[in-house]
VOKOLLO-485351 format. One line per 2 residues: number of its first residue (from 1); their letters; for each residue x, y, z of N, C-alpha, C. Coordinates in nm, 2 decimals. Each point is the difference from the previous one (the first is absolute). Example, Ala and Ser with C-alpha at 12.3 -4.5 7.8 and 13.67 -1.06 7.14 Angstrom:
1> AS> 1.32,-0.57,0.78,-0.09,0.12,0.00,0.09,0.12,0.00  -0.04,0.11,-0.07,0.09,0.11,0.00,-0.08,0.11,0.08
// end
This chain:
1> MT> 2.56,8.81,13.94,-0.02,0.11,-0.08,-0.10,-0.04,-0.11  -0.11,0.08,-0.02,-0.10,-0.04,-0.10,0.04,0.05,-0.13
3> AP> -0.06,-0.06,-0.10,0.03,0.03,-0.14,-0.07,0.13,-0.04  0.06,0.10,-0.06,-0.06,0.12,-0.04,-0.09,-0.01,-0.12
5> HV> -0.11,0.08,0.00,-0.09,0.00,-0.12,0.03,0.13,-0.07  0.04,0.00,-0.12,0.03,0.12,-0.08,-0.11,0.00,-0.11
7> SV> -0.08,0.11,0.00,-0.11,0.02,-0.09,0.05,0.07,-0.12  -0.04,-0.04,-0.12,0.03,0.06,-0.13,-0.13,0.07,-0.04
9> ED> 0.02,0.13,-0.04,-0.12,0.08,-0.04,-0.07,-0.07,-0.12  -0.13,-0.01,0.01,-0.08,-0.06,-0.11,0.05,-0.14,-0.02
11> GP> 0.05,-0.07,0.09,0.05,-0.14,-0.02,-0.01,-0.08,0.13  0.05,-0.12,-0.01,-0.02,-0.09,0.12,0.10,0.04,0.11
13> VL> -0.03,-0.06,0.12,0.09,0.02,0.11,0.11,-0.11,0.00  0.12,0.05,0.00,0.12,-0.10,0.00,0.03,-0.04,0.14
15> DL> -0.01,-0.13,0.02,0.04,-0.06,0.13,0.15,-0.03,0.00  0.08,0.10,0.04,0.14,-0.02,0.00,0.05,-0.06,0.13
17> PA> 0.10,-0.09,0.00,0.05,-0.06,0.12,0.08,0.11,0.08  -0.01,-0.01,0.13,0.07,0.09,0.09,0.15,-0.02,-0.01
19> PK> 0.07,0.11,-0.01,0.15,-0.01,-0.01,0.06,-0.06,0.13  0.08,-0.10,-0.02,0.07,-0.06,0.12,0.12,0.08,0.04
21> IT> 0.07,0.06,-0.10,0.12,0.08,0.03,-0.01,0.13,-0.06  0.03,0.10,0.07,0.01,0.14,-0.05,0.14,0.06,0.02
23> ER> 0.03,0.10,-0.07,0.13,0.05,0.00,0.04,0.07,0.13  0.12,-0.02,0.05,0.05,0.08,0.11,0.15,0.04,-0.04
25> LI> 0.03,0.12,0.03,0.13,0.05,-0.04,0.11,-0.03,0.10  0.11,-0.03,-0.05,0.12,-0.02,0.09,0.12,0.07,-0.06
27> TG> 0.10,0.03,0.08,0.12,0.06,-0.05,0.12,-0.08,0.05  0.10,-0.01,-0.08,0.12,-0.08,0.03,0.10,0.09,0.07
29> SA> 0.11,-0.06,0.03,0.11,0.08,0.06,0.08,0.07,-0.11  0.08,0.09,0.04,0.08,0.08,-0.09,0.09,-0.09,-0.09
31> GL> -0.01,0.01,-0.12,0.07,-0.09,-0.09,0.15,0.03,-0.02  0.04,0.13,-0.01,0.14,0.03,-0.03,0.09,-0.05,0.12
33> PM> -0.03,0.02,0.13,0.10,-0.05,0.10,0.01,-0.15,-0.01  -0.11,-0.07,-0.03,0.01,-0.15,-0.01,0.08,-0.04,-0.12
35> LF> -0.01,0.08,-0.11,0.08,-0.03,-0.12,0.15,0.02,0.03  0.04,0.11,0.06,0.14,0.02,0.03,0.05,-0.10,0.10
37> GS> -0.08,-0.03,0.10,0.04,-0.10,0.10,0.02,-0.14,-0.06  -0.09,-0.04,-0.09,0.02,-0.13,-0.07,0.12,0.00,-0.08
39> LL> 0.03,0.11,-0.07,0.12,0.00,-0.09,0.12,0.00,0.09  0.00,0.06,0.11,0.12,0.00,0.09,0.01,-0.15,0.06
41> GL> -0.11,-0.06,0.03,0.00,-0.14,0.04,0.06,-0.09,-0.10  -0.04,0.02,-0.13,0.06,-0.08,-0.10,0.15,0.02,-0.01
43> AA> 0.04,0.12,0.00,0.14,0.03,-0.01,0.08,-0.06,0.12  -0.06,0.02,0.12,0.07,-0.05,0.12,0.00,-0.16,0.00
45> GA> -0.11,-0.06,-0.05,0.00,-0.14,0.00,0.10,-0.06,-0.10  0.01,0.07,-0.12,0.10,-0.05,-0.10,0.14,0.02,0.05
47> AS> 0.02,0.12,0.07,0.14,0.03,0.05,0.04,-0.10,0.11  -0.10,-0.03,0.09,0.03,-0.10,0.11,0.03,-0.13,-0.06
49> FI> -0.08,-0.05,-0.09,0.03,-0.13,-0.06,0.13,-0.01,-0.07  0.03,0.10,-0.08,0.13,0.00,-0.07,0.12,0.01,0.10
51> TG> -0.02,0.08,0.10,0.11,0.02,0.10,0.02,-0.13,0.08  -0.11,-0.07,0.04,0.01,-0.13,0.07,0.07,-0.10,-0.09
53> IV> -0.03,-0.01,-0.13,0.06,-0.09,-0.09,0.15,0.02,0.00  0.04,0.13,-0.01,0.14,0.04,-0.01,0.07,-0.05,0.13
55> QL> -0.06,0.03,0.11,0.06,-0.03,0.13,0.01,-0.15,0.02  -0.10,-0.08,-0.04,0.01,-0.14,0.01,0.11,-0.06,-0.09
57> SG> 0.01,0.06,-0.12,0.11,-0.05,-0.09,0.13,0.04,0.05  0.01,0.10,0.09,0.13,0.04,0.06,0.03,-0.07,0.13
59> GS> -0.08,-0.09,0.04,0.02,-0.08,0.12,-0.06,0.05,0.13  -0.07,0.11,-0.01,-0.07,0.06,0.12,-0.14,-0.06,0.00
61> SG> -0.03,-0.10,0.09,-0.13,-0.06,0.00,-0.10,0.06,0.09  0.03,0.08,0.11,-0.10,0.06,0.09,-0.08,0.10,-0.07
63> PG> 0.05,0.12,-0.02,-0.08,0.11,-0.06,-0.05,-0.03,-0.14  0.08,-0.07,-0.08,-0.03,-0.03,-0.13,-0.13,-0.09,-0.01
65> AA> -0.01,-0.10,0.09,-0.12,-0.08,0.00,-0.12,0.08,0.03  0.01,0.09,0.10,-0.11,0.08,0.04,-0.05,0.09,-0.11
67> LV> 0.10,0.06,-0.07,-0.03,0.09,-0.11,-0.07,-0.07,-0.12  0.05,-0.12,-0.02,-0.07,-0.09,-0.11,-0.14,-0.03,0.04
69> AV> -0.03,-0.02,0.13,-0.13,-0.04,0.04,-0.09,0.13,0.00  0.05,0.11,0.04,-0.08,0.13,0.01,-0.03,0.05,-0.14
71> GP> 0.09,-0.01,-0.09,-0.02,0.06,-0.13,-0.12,-0.05,-0.07  -0.03,-0.13,-0.02,-0.12,-0.05,-0.07,-0.13,0.05,0.08
73> VL> 0.01,0.00,0.13,-0.12,0.05,0.08,-0.03,0.14,-0.04  0.10,0.09,0.00,-0.02,0.14,-0.04,-0.06,0.01,-0.15
75> LI> 0.06,-0.08,-0.08,-0.05,0.00,-0.14,-0.14,-0.04,-0.02  -0.04,-0.11,0.07,-0.14,-0.05,-0.01,-0.09,0.10,0.06
77> TS> 0.04,0.05,0.12,-0.09,0.10,0.07,-0.02,0.12,-0.09  0.11,0.05,-0.06,-0.02,0.12,-0.08,-0.08,-0.03,-0.13
79> VV> 0.01,-0.11,-0.06,-0.08,-0.04,-0.11,-0.15,-0.01,0.04  -0.03,-0.05,0.12,-0.14,-0.01,0.04,-0.05,0.14,0.03
81> LL> 0.08,0.08,0.06,-0.05,0.14,0.02,-0.02,0.07,-0.13  0.08,-0.02,-0.10,-0.02,0.06,-0.13,-0.13,-0.04,-0.06
83> CG> -0.04,-0.12,0.03,-0.13,-0.05,-0.06,-0.12,0.07,0.06  0.02,0.07,0.11,-0.11,0.08,0.06,-0.02,0.14,-0.06
85> LT> 0.09,0.04,-0.09,-0.01,0.13,-0.06,-0.12,0.00,-0.10  -0.08,0.10,0.01,-0.12,0.01,-0.09,-0.01,0.14,-0.06
87> VV> -0.01,0.00,-0.14,-0.02,0.12,-0.07,-0.14,0.02,-0.05  -0.06,0.11,0.03,-0.14,0.04,-0.04,0.01,0.12,-0.09
89> SP> -0.04,-0.02,-0.13,0.01,0.10,-0.10,-0.13,0.08,0.01  -0.01,0.13,-0.06,-0.12,0.07,0.00,-0.11,-0.07,-0.08
91> GQ> -0.12,0.00,0.06,-0.11,-0.07,-0.07,0.00,-0.15,0.03  0.07,-0.04,0.09,0.01,-0.15,0.04,-0.01,-0.02,0.15
93> AR> -0.03,-0.12,0.04,0.00,-0.04,0.14,0.05,-0.14,0.01  0.03,-0.04,0.12,0.04,-0.13,0.03,-0.09,-0.07,0.11
95> VV> -0.05,-0.11,-0.03,-0.09,-0.07,0.09,0.09,-0.10,0.07  0.01,0.01,0.14,0.09,-0.08,0.08,-0.07,-0.11,0.06
97> QL> 0.06,-0.12,-0.01,-0.05,-0.12,0.07,0.11,-0.07,0.07  -0.03,-0.05,0.12,0.09,-0.08,0.08,-0.06,-0.14,0.03
99> LG> 0.06,-0.10,-0.06,-0.04,-0.14,0.02,-0.15,-0.01,-0.04  -0.04,0.06,-0.10,-0.13,-0.01,-0.06,-0.10,0.10,0.06
101> RY> 0.03,0.07,0.11,-0.09,0.10,0.06,0.03,0.14,-0.06  -0.11,0.07,-0.02,0.01,0.14,-0.05,0.05,0.09,0.12
103> RG> 0.11,0.07,-0.02,0.06,0.09,0.10,-0.04,0.14,-0.03  -0.01,0.04,-0.12,-0.03,0.14,-0.03,0.04,0.04,-0.14
105> TV> -0.02,0.13,-0.04,0.04,0.05,-0.13,0.09,0.12,0.02  0.11,0.00,-0.08,0.09,0.11,0.00,-0.02,0.08,-0.12
107> RA> -0.05,0.13,0.03,-0.02,0.09,-0.11,0.10,0.11,-0.01  0.08,0.02,0.11,0.10,0.11,0.00,0.11,-0.03,-0.11
109> EG> 0.03,0.10,-0.07,0.10,-0.01,-0.11,0.14,0.00,0.05  0.09,-0.07,-0.07,0.14,0.00,0.04,0.04,-0.13,0.05
111> LS> 0.12,0.00,0.06,0.07,-0.12,0.05,-0.03,-0.02,0.15  -0.05,-0.12,0.03,-0.03,-0.03,0.14,0.05,-0.14,0.03
113> WM> 0.00,-0.04,0.13,0.04,-0.13,0.03,-0.11,-0.07,0.08  -0.03,-0.13,-0.04,-0.10,-0.08,0.06,0.06,-0.13,0.05
115> NP> -0.08,-0.07,0.07,0.04,-0.13,0.04,0.04,-0.08,-0.12  0.13,-0.05,-0.01,0.04,-0.07,-0.12,-0.08,-0.13,-0.03
117> FT> -0.07,-0.05,0.10,-0.07,-0.13,-0.02,-0.14,0.02,-0.04  -0.04,0.13,-0.03,-0.13,0.03,-0.05,0.00,0.00,-0.15
119> SR> -0.11,-0.03,-0.06,-0.02,0.02,-0.15,-0.06,0.13,-0.03  0.05,0.07,-0.09,-0.05,0.14,-0.04,-0.04,0.00,-0.14
121> RH> -0.13,-0.02,-0.02,-0.06,0.00,-0.14,-0.03,0.13,-0.05  0.04,0.02,-0.13,-0.02,0.13,-0.06,-0.14,0.02,-0.05
123> IS> -0.06,0.12,0.01,-0.13,0.03,-0.05,0.00,0.14,-0.05  -0.05,0.03,-0.12,0.00,0.13,-0.05,-0.12,0.08,0.04
125> LR> 0.02,0.13,0.04,-0.11,0.09,0.04,-0.03,0.10,-0.11  0.06,-0.01,-0.12,-0.02,0.09,-0.11,-0.14,-0.01,-0.06
127> IR> -0.05,0.10,-0.06,-0.13,0.00,-0.07,0.02,-0.08,-0.12  -0.10,-0.08,-0.03,0.00,-0.09,-0.11,-0.13,0.01,-0.09
129> NH> 0.02,-0.04,-0.12,-0.11,0.00,-0.10,-0.03,-0.15,-0.03  -0.13,-0.03,-0.02,-0.04,-0.13,-0.05,-0.11,0.03,-0.10
131> ET> 0.02,-0.05,-0.12,-0.10,0.02,-0.11,-0.05,-0.14,-0.03  -0.13,-0.02,0.00,-0.07,-0.12,-0.03,0.00,-0.03,-0.15
133> ET> -0.01,-0.12,-0.04,-0.01,-0.03,-0.14,-0.14,0.03,-0.04  -0.02,0.02,-0.13,-0.13,0.03,-0.06,-0.09,-0.12,0.02
135> TK> -0.11,0.02,0.07,-0.09,-0.11,0.03,-0.13,0.02,-0.07  -0.06,-0.11,-0.05,-0.13,0.01,-0.06,-0.11,-0.05,0.10
137> VN> -0.09,0.09,0.03,-0.11,-0.03,0.10,-0.13,0.06,-0.06  -0.11,-0.03,0.07,-0.13,0.05,-0.04,-0.03,0.11,0.10
139> DA> -0.05,0.11,-0.06,-0.04,0.11,0.09,-0.14,-0.03,0.06  -0.05,0.10,0.07,-0.13,-0.02,0.07,-0.11,-0.03,-0.10
141> DG> 0.01,0.04,-0.12,-0.11,-0.03,-0.10,0.03,-0.13,-0.08  0.11,-0.07,0.03,0.03,-0.12,-0.06,0.08,0.01,-0.13
143> NP> 0.04,0.13,-0.03,0.08,0.02,-0.12,0.15,-0.03,0.03  0.07,-0.08,-0.09,0.14,-0.03,0.02,0.09,0.12,-0.02
145> IE> 0.08,0.03,0.09,0.09,0.11,-0.01,0.14,-0.04,0.04  0.10,0.08,-0.04,0.14,-0.02,0.03,0.04,0.11,0.10
147> IA> 0.07,-0.04,0.11,0.03,0.10,0.10,0.14,-0.04,0.06  0.07,0.11,0.03,0.13,-0.02,0.07,0.02,0.12,0.10
149> AV> 0.08,-0.02,0.10,0.01,0.11,0.10,0.14,0.00,0.05  0.04,0.11,0.06,0.13,0.01,0.07,-0.02,0.05,0.14
151> VV> 0.07,-0.06,0.09,-0.01,0.03,0.14,0.14,0.04,0.05  0.00,0.11,0.08,0.13,0.05,0.06,-0.01,-0.04,0.15
153> WQ> 0.10,-0.07,0.05,-0.01,-0.05,0.14,0.13,0.00,0.06  0.00,-0.02,0.13,0.12,0.01,0.08,-0.01,-0.09,0.13
155> VE> 0.10,-0.06,0.04,0.00,-0.08,0.12,-0.01,0.09,0.12  -0.09,-0.02,0.09,-0.02,0.08,0.12,0.04,-0.07,0.12
157> DT> -0.04,-0.13,0.01,0.03,-0.08,0.12,0.09,-0.11,-0.05  0.13,0.00,0.03,0.09,-0.10,-0.05,-0.02,-0.14,0.06
159> AM> -0.04,0.00,0.12,-0.03,-0.13,0.07,-0.12,-0.07,-0.07  -0.10,0.07,-0.02,-0.12,-0.06,-0.07,0.03,-0.04,-0.14
161> AM> 0.08,0.08,-0.07,0.04,-0.03,-0.14,0.08,-0.13,0.00  0.09,-0.02,0.10,0.09,-0.11,-0.01,-0.06,-0.13,0.06
163> FE> -0.09,0.01,0.10,-0.04,-0.12,0.07,-0.15,-0.03,-0.02  -0.09,0.10,-0.04,-0.14,-0.03,-0.01,-0.04,-0.06,-0.13
165> VD> 0.08,0.02,-0.11,-0.03,-0.06,-0.13,0.13,-0.07,-0.05  -0.03,-0.09,-0.10,0.12,-0.07,-0.05,0.09,0.08,-0.08
167> DY> -0.05,0.08,-0.09,0.08,0.09,-0.08,-0.09,0.13,-0.02  0.04,0.11,0.06,-0.08,0.12,0.00,-0.01,0.06,-0.14
169> TD> 0.10,-0.01,-0.08,-0.01,0.05,-0.14,-0.10,-0.07,-0.08  0.00,-0.14,0.01,-0.10,-0.08,-0.08,-0.14,0.03,0.06
171> FV> -0.01,0.01,0.13,-0.12,0.03,0.07,-0.07,0.13,-0.05  0.08,0.10,-0.01,-0.05,0.13,-0.05,-0.05,-0.02,-0.15
173> AI> 0.08,-0.07,-0.08,-0.04,-0.01,-0.14,-0.13,-0.08,-0.01  -0.02,-0.11,0.07,-0.12,-0.08,-0.01,-0.12,0.08,0.05
175> QT> 0.02,0.07,0.12,-0.12,0.07,0.06,-0.03,0.12,-0.09  0.09,0.06,-0.06,-0.03,0.11,-0.09,-0.08,-0.04,-0.12
177> ET> 0.04,-0.12,-0.06,-0.08,-0.05,-0.11,-0.14,-0.04,0.04  -0.01,-0.05,0.12,-0.14,-0.04,0.05,-0.08,0.13,0.02
179> AV> 0.06,0.11,0.05,-0.08,0.12,0.02,-0.04,0.06,-0.13  0.09,0.00,-0.10,-0.03,0.05,-0.13,-0.12,-0.07,-0.06
181> RH> 0.00,-0.13,0.01,-0.11,-0.08,-0.06,-0.13,0.03,0.08  0.01,0.01,0.13,-0.13,0.03,0.07,-0.05,0.14,-0.04
183> IA> 0.08,0.10,-0.01,-0.04,0.13,-0.04,-0.06,0.00,-0.14  0.07,-0.07,-0.09,-0.05,0.00,-0.14,-0.14,-0.07,-0.01
185> TS> -0.03,-0.10,0.08,-0.13,-0.07,-0.01,-0.10,0.08,0.08  0.03,0.10,0.08,-0.09,0.07,0.08,-0.07,0.12,-0.06
187> YP> 0.06,0.05,-0.11,-0.04,0.12,-0.07,-0.01,-0.02,-0.15  -0.09,0.07,-0.07,-0.01,-0.01,-0.14,0.12,0.08,-0.07
189> YD> 0.02,-0.04,-0.12,0.11,0.07,-0.07,-0.05,0.15,-0.03  -0.13,0.01,-0.05,-0.06,0.13,-0.03,-0.12,0.02,0.09
191> AH> -0.02,0.13,0.04,-0.12,0.03,0.08,-0.12,0.01,-0.10  -0.11,-0.06,0.05,-0.12,0.00,-0.08,-0.10,0.11,0.03
193> HE> 0.02,0.06,0.12,-0.09,0.11,0.04,0.09,0.10,0.08  -0.05,0.12,0.02,0.07,0.10,0.07,0.02,-0.03,0.14
195> GQ> 0.12,0.02,0.05,0.03,-0.03,0.14,0.05,-0.14,0.03  0.00,-0.09,-0.10,0.05,-0.13,0.02,0.15,-0.01,-0.01
197> LS> 0.07,-0.07,0.09,0.14,-0.01,0.00,0.04,-0.11,-0.10  0.10,0.04,-0.09,0.05,-0.10,-0.10,0.15,0.00,0.00
199> LR> 0.05,-0.10,-0.06,0.15,-0.02,0.00,0.06,0.11,-0.09  -0.06,0.04,-0.11,0.06,0.09,-0.09,-0.02,0.14,0.04
201> DG> -0.11,0.04,0.06,-0.03,0.14,0.03,0.04,0.04,0.14  0.00,-0.10,0.10,0.03,0.03,0.14,0.14,-0.04,0.03
203> AE> 0.10,0.04,-0.07,0.14,-0.04,0.02,0.05,0.03,0.14  -0.02,0.12,0.05,0.05,0.03,0.13,-0.07,-0.08,0.11
205> EI> -0.13,-0.01,-0.01,-0.07,-0.08,0.11,0.03,-0.15,-0.01  0.02,-0.05,-0.12,0.03,-0.14,-0.01,0.14,-0.02,0.05
207> AR> 0.10,0.09,-0.02,0.13,-0.01,0.05,0.00,0.00,0.15  -0.08,0.08,0.06,-0.01,0.01,0.14,-0.05,-0.13,0.06
209> KL> -0.11,-0.06,-0.06,-0.05,-0.12,0.05,0.10,-0.12,-0.02  0.07,0.01,-0.11,0.10,-0.11,-0.03,0.11,0.01,0.11
211> SA> 0.05,0.12,0.03,0.10,0.01,0.10,-0.04,-0.05,0.13  -0.13,0.03,0.04,-0.05,-0.04,0.13,-0.01,-0.15,0.01
213> EI> -0.04,-0.07,-0.11,-0.02,-0.14,0.00,0.14,-0.07,0.00  0.09,0.05,-0.07,0.14,-0.06,0.00,0.06,0.02,0.14
215> AA> -0.02,0.11,0.06,0.06,0.03,0.13,-0.06,-0.10,0.10  -0.13,-0.03,-0.01,-0.06,-0.09,0.10,0.05,-0.14,-0.02
217> RV> 0.03,-0.04,-0.13,0.04,-0.13,-0.03,0.14,-0.03,0.04  0.09,0.10,0.00,0.14,-0.02,0.03,0.04,0.05,0.13
219> AS> -0.10,0.04,0.08,0.03,0.05,0.14,0.07,-0.11,0.08  -0.04,-0.12,-0.01,0.06,-0.11,0.08,0.15,-0.02,-0.04
221> AG> 0.05,0.05,-0.11,0.14,-0.02,-0.03,0.08,0.12,0.04  -0.05,0.10,0.07,0.07,0.11,0.05,0.04,0.10,-0.11
223> VR> -0.09,0.01,-0.11,0.03,0.08,-0.12,-0.10,0.12,0.00  0.05,0.11,-0.03,-0.08,0.12,-0.01,-0.01,0.04,-0.15
225> VI> -0.13,0.02,-0.05,-0.02,0.04,-0.13,-0.01,0.15,-0.01  0.09,0.05,-0.09,0.01,0.15,-0.02,-0.10,0.05,-0.10
227> ES> -0.01,-0.08,-0.11,-0.09,0.05,-0.11,-0.02,-0.12,-0.10  -0.11,0.00,-0.06,-0.03,-0.10,-0.11,-0.08,0.07,-0.11
229> RI> 0.03,-0.04,-0.12,-0.06,0.06,-0.12,-0.03,-0.11,-0.10  -0.11,0.01,-0.08,-0.02,-0.08,-0.11,0.08,0.05,-0.12
231> TR> 0.08,-0.09,-0.06,0.09,0.04,-0.11,-0.06,-0.04,-0.13  -0.08,-0.10,-0.01,-0.07,-0.04,-0.12,-0.14,-0.04,0.02
233> LA> -0.09,0.05,-0.08,-0.14,-0.03,0.01,-0.06,0.01,-0.14  -0.05,-0.12,-0.05,-0.05,0.00,-0.14,-0.09,-0.12,-0.01
235> YA> -0.09,0.00,-0.09,-0.09,-0.11,-0.03,0.09,-0.11,-0.06  -0.04,-0.13,0.02,0.07,-0.11,-0.06,-0.01,0.01,-0.15
237> PE> 0.09,-0.06,-0.08,0.00,0.02,-0.14,-0.13,-0.06,-0.07  -0.05,-0.11,0.06,-0.12,-0.06,-0.06,-0.12,0.09,0.00
239> VA> -0.01,0.10,0.10,-0.12,0.09,0.00,0.04,0.14,-0.02  0.13,0.03,-0.02,0.04,0.14,-0.01,-0.07,0.07,-0.11
241> QV> -0.02,-0.06,-0.12,-0.06,0.07,-0.11,-0.15,0.03,0.02  -0.06,-0.10,0.06,-0.15,0.02,0.03,-0.01,0.11,0.11
243> ML> 0.08,0.00,0.10,-0.01,0.10,0.10,0.04,0.14,-0.05  0.09,0.00,-0.10,0.04,0.13,-0.06,-0.12,0.06,-0.08
245> QR> -0.07,-0.09,-0.07,-0.12,0.05,-0.07,-0.10,0.05,0.10  -0.02,-0.07,0.11,-0.10,0.05,0.10,0.04,0.13,0.06
247> QQ> 0.13,0.02,0.02,0.05,0.13,0.05,-0.02,0.11,-0.10  0.03,-0.03,-0.13,-0.02,0.10,-0.10,-0.15,0.03,-0.02
249> AG> -0.09,-0.10,0.01,-0.14,0.03,-0.01,-0.05,0.08,0.12  0.05,-0.02,0.12,-0.03,0.08,0.11,0.05,0.14,-0.02
251> AV> 0.12,0.02,-0.05,0.05,0.14,-0.03,-0.08,0.07,-0.10  -0.05,-0.07,-0.11,-0.08,0.06,-0.10,-0.14,0.04,0.06
253> VA> -0.06,-0.09,0.08,-0.12,0.04,0.06,0.01,0.12,0.09  0.11,0.00,0.08,0.02,0.12,0.09,0.02,0.13,-0.08
255> AR> 0.07,-0.01,-0.11,0.03,0.12,-0.09,-0.13,0.04,-0.06  -0.08,-0.10,-0.05,-0.13,0.04,-0.06,-0.10,0.07,0.10
257> RL> 0.01,-0.06,0.12,-0.09,0.06,0.10,0.04,0.15,0.03  0.13,0.02,0.00,0.04,0.14,0.03,-0.03,0.09,-0.12
259> IV> 0.01,-0.05,-0.12,-0.03,0.08,-0.12,-0.15,0.03,0.00  -0.08,-0.10,0.03,-0.15,0.02,0.00,-0.04,0.10,0.10
261> EG> 0.06,-0.01,0.12,-0.03,0.10,0.11,0.04,0.14,-0.04  0.11,0.01,-0.07,0.04,0.14,-0.04,-0.09,0.05,-0.12
263> AV> -0.03,-0.09,-0.09,-0.09,0.04,-0.11,-0.14,0.04,0.05  -0.06,-0.07,0.09,-0.13,0.04,0.06,0.01,0.14,0.06
265> GM> 0.11,0.02,0.08,0.01,0.13,0.06,0.02,0.11,-0.10  0.07,-0.02,-0.11,0.01,0.10,-0.11,-0.13,0.02,-0.07
267> VE> -0.08,-0.10,-0.02,-0.13,0.02,-0.07,-0.09,0.08,0.09  0.00,-0.04,0.13,-0.09,0.08,0.10,0.04,0.14,0.00
269> EA> 0.13,0.03,0.00,0.05,0.14,0.00,-0.04,0.07,-0.13  0.01,-0.07,-0.11,-0.04,0.06,-0.13,-0.14,0.04,0.00
271> LD> -0.09,-0.09,0.04,-0.15,0.02,0.00,-0.03,0.12,0.10  0.06,0.00,0.11,-0.03,0.10,0.10,0.04,0.14,-0.05
273> RL> 0.12,0.01,-0.07,0.05,0.13,-0.05,-0.09,0.04,-0.12  -0.04,-0.09,-0.08,-0.09,0.04,-0.11,-0.13,0.05,0.05
275> AE> -0.06,-0.06,0.10,-0.12,0.04,0.06,0.02,0.14,0.07  0.11,0.01,0.07,0.02,0.12,0.08,0.02,0.12,-0.09
277> RD> 0.07,-0.01,-0.11,0.02,0.11,-0.09,-0.11,0.02,-0.11  -0.10,-0.10,0.00,-0.11,0.01,-0.09,0.05,0.00,-0.14
279> VV> 0.10,-0.08,-0.03,0.06,0.00,-0.14,-0.10,-0.07,-0.10  -0.06,-0.11,0.04,-0.10,-0.07,-0.08,-0.10,-0.07,0.08
281> DL> -0.12,-0.01,-0.04,-0.11,-0.06,0.07,-0.01,-0.14,-0.05  0.03,-0.10,0.08,0.00,-0.14,-0.04,-0.11,-0.07,0.07
283> DE> -0.08,-0.08,-0.07,-0.10,-0.08,0.06,0.07,-0.13,0.05  -0.08,-0.09,0.07,0.06,-0.12,0.05,0.06,-0.09,-0.10
285> ER> -0.07,-0.01,-0.12,0.05,-0.09,-0.10,0.14,0.05,-0.05  0.01,0.13,-0.02,0.13,0.06,-0.05,0.11,-0.01,0.10
287> KA> -0.04,0.02,0.13,0.09,-0.02,0.11,0.06,-0.14,0.00  -0.09,-0.10,-0.02,0.05,-0.14,0.00,0.09,-0.02,-0.12
289> AM> -0.03,0.06,-0.12,0.09,-0.02,-0.11,0.13,0.07,0.02  0.00,0.11,0.07,0.12,0.07,0.02,0.09,-0.07,0.10
291> VS> -0.07,-0.06,0.11,0.07,-0.08,0.09,0.07,-0.12,-0.06  -0.08,-0.07,-0.09,0.05,-0.11,-0.07,0.12,0.03,-0.08
293> NL> 0.00,0.11,-0.08,0.11,0.04,-0.08,0.12,0.04,0.08  -0.02,0.07,0.11,0.12,0.04,0.08,0.06,-0.12,0.06
295> LV> -0.08,-0.09,0.05,0.06,-0.12,0.06,0.08,-0.09,-0.10  -0.05,0.00,-0.12,0.07,-0.07,-0.11,0.13,0.06,-0.02
297> VL> 0.00,0.14,-0.01,0.13,0.07,-0.03,0.10,-0.02,0.12  -0.05,0.01,0.12,0.09,0.01,0.12,0.05,-0.14,0.03
299> CG> -0.09,-0.11,-0.02,0.04,-0.13,0.05,0.05,-0.09,-0.12  0.00,0.05,-0.12,0.05,-0.09,-0.11,0.15,-0.01,0.00
301> DR> 0.04,-0.12,-0.06,0.15,-0.03,-0.01,0.06,0.09,-0.11  -0.07,0.03,-0.10,0.05,0.08,-0.11,-0.07,0.13,-0.02
303> GA> 0.06,0.09,-0.07,-0.06,0.13,-0.02,-0.13,-0.01,-0.08  -0.11,0.07,0.05,-0.13,0.00,-0.07,0.01,0.08,-0.13
305> QP> -0.08,-0.04,-0.11,-0.01,0.07,-0.12,-0.12,0.09,0.01  0.02,0.13,0.00,-0.12,0.09,0.02,-0.08,0.00,-0.13
307> VV> -0.14,0.02,0.01,-0.09,0.01,-0.11,-0.06,0.14,0.02  0.02,0.09,-0.10,-0.05,0.13,0.01,-0.15,0.00,-0.05
309> NT> -0.09,0.05,0.08,-0.14,0.01,-0.03,-0.03,0.14,-0.05  -0.03,0.01,-0.14,-0.03,0.13,-0.06,-0.14,0.04,0.00
311> GS> -0.09,-0.10,0.05,-0.14,0.03,0.01,-0.04,0.06,0.14  -0.12,-0.02,0.03,-0.05,0.05,0.13,0.04,-0.10,0.11
313> LY> -0.03,0.03,0.12,0.04,-0.08,0.11,-0.07,-0.14,0.00  -0.12,0.00,-0.06,-0.08,-0.12,0.00,0.00,-0.07,-0.13
315> Q> 0.09,0.03,-0.09,0.02,-0.07,-0.13,0.14,-0.06,-0.01
// end
């Protein structure tokens, strides 16, 4: 069997080893009949042994000796049969091995009976959360940031989870941290031009890419990734103040640009309406003065102080 190649979008191709063992389902025998039969065997064995002892003490050697011999055999057999009883709770499974070989996985809930000489290792099928620690990395622009994420996952293939990796919970934790670091270094914290994907603005797209990369990395452990999200994203403390000032400057520039665009539109509308209604006849010099005054009024941070001209228009 060749090793599969799993491609991560916008990332390298992961050369994962081919799984040697995959899950196969098995079912055991009915558990309740074996339970009652074993209990009856224990009772019969104990009764036989006690009866044989009583008969031997009374001088009857034939039946008593047989009962003393049969009693321990029944007891040992019943105890061995009891060891084969297996309980599977909801959200759990049992991985069955016989003499080191994988025999199958029991997912059926309830009481069942398996070969008592098999080992039945418990594995949880419940949905789990793993939250990474806050990690300091450099984004695509080289700025130090702090990032953390949470991944929701579940064991899908019990055989791969048990036999393909040493510890599947640690494997998921390490691979999740690796994927978070890779995503953080692949994109900038802030977008510098329209249409650029960034960690802060493209939360949904980044979460989708992060889930895809984590899923590719943990596929060899038989784990299914349900969802992943970034839970913390911030500039590192040593550059946070500078980056905050840059963000504030960008916000001020954007606000000023919007104000200027609106003011120019209002000035154009005012000149057009004055000319349309023939309210006053302005030459180019007076139009420029009027435009300058209106822009000062509309774009200023504080209210303008009007100056009343009591003379003519040109004085």
